[in-house]
N, C-alpha and C positions, 0 to 999 in steps of 0.2 A: 077165849080164842085159841084155835087150835090149827095146826097145819098138818093134818093126818095124812097117811097113805091115802085114805079114801079120797081126799081132795085132789091128790097126785093122780091117782089111777082113774079117778072119774073124767079128768080131762083127757086122758089117752084111750078111752074106750074105743075098740075097733082098730087101734094103730098098733097091732102086735108087731113083733120084731120081723116075723115072715112077711109083713106086709110093707115095711120100710124099703123104699126103692134103693138099690146102690146104683147111683146114678152114673152114667157113662161120663168118663173124663171129657168134658166139652172141649173140642178142638185139640185134644191132646195135651191140654195145659200141664206143666209140670214145674215144680220149684226150680229156680235158677240159682239158689244160695240157701245156706243152712236156714232152718225155720226156727224163729224165735218162739219158744214154747214156754209162755210166762205162767207162772204160779202165784195166784194171788194169795199167798199165805207163806208162813216161814218154813224152815226145813223141818222134816220129821212128822209134820202133822198129815191129817188124812188127804188133803188136796196134794200135797208133796209126795205122799207114798203112792197115789194113784198116777200122778204124772210119770214118776219114775217107773213104774209097773208098765203104763202104757208105752213109754220109751223103749223098755225092754222087749215088749211084744213086736213093736214096729221093727226094731233092730234085728231081732232074731229071724224074722220072716222077710227081711229085706224089702219092706213095703214102699217106702219113698225113695226117690233117687237123691235126696238131700237129707242130711241128719237134722233130727229135732234136738234143740239146744235148751234143756230145762234151766229156767232161772226164777229163783225166788223172789218176788217183789210184794212183800207182805206188808210194807209200811203203811200206817194210817189206817189200819183196818181193811187192807186191800186197795186203798186210794192209790197207792204208787202204781199197782198194777192196772187200775181202770184208766188212769192218766196216761200210762205207757201205750195201752192199745188206742185209746182216744186220739192221741197224738201221733200214732204210728206213722212214719215216713213210707213204709213199704207194707201197706195192708194185707197184701197176698202173701206175706211171708211172717205174719204175725198172728199167733193163736194164743189161747189163755185156757188154763184149768180153773174152774170157778166153784165157788160154794155160796152160801146164802148171802154172804157179804156183798155179793153181785147186786143184790137188791138194797140191803139195809144201809151200806156206806152212801150210795147216791142220796138217799133218803135223809140221812143223819148229817150229810156234809153237802148241802146244796151248792155251796160256793164252788164245788169241783167242776160244776157245769157238766156232769156226765148225764147222758141220756141212754139206757141201757137198749133202748129201742133201735138205737142206730147201729148196735153191734150185730155181728152175722151168726145166726144158730148154725152149729155144726152137728154135734152129736150129745145126747144125754146118756151118760154112762151108767147112771143108777143113783140111788138115794140111800142114805144109811141114817139111822137114829142115834139118839145120845143115851149114854149110861152114866149113873152116878157112881163113882168109884172113891173108895178109901183105903188107906194103907193097911196091911194086915196087923200090924203092930198097933193099931188104933184100938184093937178089941171089938169094934163095931162090926155086927155081922147081920144087922137088919136095919131096915130104914127108919123104923121107930126108935131104935137106940141112936141113929145119926140125929133124928130131930130132937130127942131129948139131950144130946151132947150139945149140940148148936145152941139150943135155949139156956142151957147150964153157964155157958160161957159169956153171955150178956154182950154180944157183939164183937168178941175176940176170936171167934172161929173164923179161920183163913182159908179161902179158896182160890184157886188160880184159874184164869181163862184166857182168852184171846182178845179181850178188850170189850169196852162198853159198846152195846149195840151189835156185837158179834153174837154167833149162834149160841154159844154155851151160855152166855150172859143173858140171853132171853129166857133160856130154859131155867137158869138159876133164879132170875126174877120172878118168874112165874111161880116157882117152887116156894121162894121165900114168902111171896104174897099169900099163897094158899095155906101155908103152915106158921106164918107169923115169925119168920127167921131173920134174925140180924146177922148179916155175913160180911165180913171183910173180903174185898175182891182184889187180888193183885192181877193186872193185865201182862201178858206175855206177847211175844211175837208169833207164836204158833202153837198148835196142839202139841207137837212133839215135845216142847220145852215144857208145856204144862205137865205132860205125863211124866217127863224126867224129874220135875221138882217134887211130884207126889212121891215117886219112888225113893227120892233123898229125903223126904218127909220134911222140905221146906214149907210146903202147904199141907192142909189137913184133908182136902177132899177136891175131886174135880168132877167136871161133866164133860167126858171124852167120848168121841166115837170109838167103837170097838176096836177099829184097825189101830188106832193110836195107843191104845192101852194093852193090846192083845200080848205083846212080849212080856210086860210085866205081870199080866194076869197068868199067863202059862208058866211064869216063873214062880207063881206063888206069892207074889209081892202085893197085888190089888185083889180088893174084894168088891165085886159089883153088888150094888144095893137096890138099884131101881132102874127100870128101862122106861125111856120116854116114847115107846112104840105103840101101835095099836095093839099088837098081840105080844104074848112073850116071844122071845127070839130064841131060834133054835140052838145057838150057841150057848144059851144061859137060860136053860128051861126052868131053873129054880128062882130066878130073878123076877119078881113081879113088876108090872107096869103101874104107872100113875093112875090110869084109868082104874085099875083094881082097887086102888086106894081112894076111889070116889070122886076123883078130878077128870072131867073129860079133856085131857090134854095130851097131844102127843107132838113131836116135832122131828122133822126129817131135813137133813142136809143134801143139798144138790150136789152131784159129781158130774159136771157137763164141761165140754170144750166148746168154745166160741172163738169166732174170728173177729178181727178188727173192723170197726166201722170202714165202709168204702171197699171191702173185700170184694174182688171181681166175682160174678156167677161162676166162671170156669174155675177159680182157685176154690171157691166153696164146693163145688161139686167134687173136685180131687180130694179135699179133706174129708168130706162126708163119706166118699168110697172108702178112704184108708181107715177112718176110725169106725165105720160101719163094719169092716173086716175084722178089726180088732174086738170089736163088741161081741161078734159072733164066734170068735175064736175059743178055743177049749181052754185057752189060758185065761181069758176074761171071765168066762163063765165060772170057772173054778174060783177065780178071785172074788166074784160076787158072793159065792157061797162060803168062802173061808173068812172073808171079811165082813160077813152079815149085811152086805148091801141087798137092796131090792133093785130088780130091773125096772127100768121106765123109759121104754122107747117111744120116740115122738118124731114126726116128720117137722119140716120148717114151719108150717103153719101153726101145728099144735103147739110147737114150742113157742111161738111168739103169743098166742093166747095164754099159755102157762106163764110166761114172764108177767104179763099183764096182771095176771091173777095173784102171783105172788107178791108183785109191788103193792098191790092194795091190801093183801092179808098182812104183809110186813109193816106196812104203814099204820095200820090199825094196831098191830100187836105192839109195835114200838111205842105208840100213843099211849096204849093201856099201861106199860110197864114203866114209862119215864114220867107219867104224871102223878 
């Protein structure tokens, strides 16, 4: 099972960014109070970094007439955030930055009663892949050395991640199955905390997004061993992909902004206009490049098709790795 960039881009053929309409603000709707900008992950992770960056672009360009108020709600693998939006008292002032737990958490926690089809598509900001990282002091410099080390520790090799069923755990589970690895997995509240503990050597390896590990990599603390992307990444041209190792697997994390269920058409049009402008800005286009994200523009109809496809993809993937 793979969730490759081909799968993503195939869904959006013909919806180039220039074709996305910046919808006029219906009836002149504008926020009447600060905007609840929920982040369905902990502080320091990829979703958190993107939310704070988007906020900075919005603020520096005086885009909305009311401020975005970022709040981390990563509890229960994003269940806290999903329920917060599902039960929002003011749907027109409640939006969320998502990752793939937008799909996996409702699948794994059916008792939540969350149906993502009721949420409001706003803007897809991009997708980013995962990379396998170790600390420089491990002495490991290749994926083959990593596999040999894990096998030699007979179940005592420790990796950290953001929880069972989360994006990194899916990647680790696939890798473990492909190579017969027995790994101890420690859950954290977010990707930032995971990367921090690898830097402190409380854990031995991680599967983090490039943005989450970038600072430690640039400081010479992290060594990238394997990319779970379709092709080698421009930022890490010497790092092989899982596909190069003979396994047709890649995995990308969505970075999207959605609205609460029940959001009015006028409010949705307003936010699409705001975040469409953020997407087109030099700041965001530079962020896509510097943080190794791939663009993935979609209109509302394509986004809903994309959601349905990803729910089925993740349902199958979770079934394969958890059985």
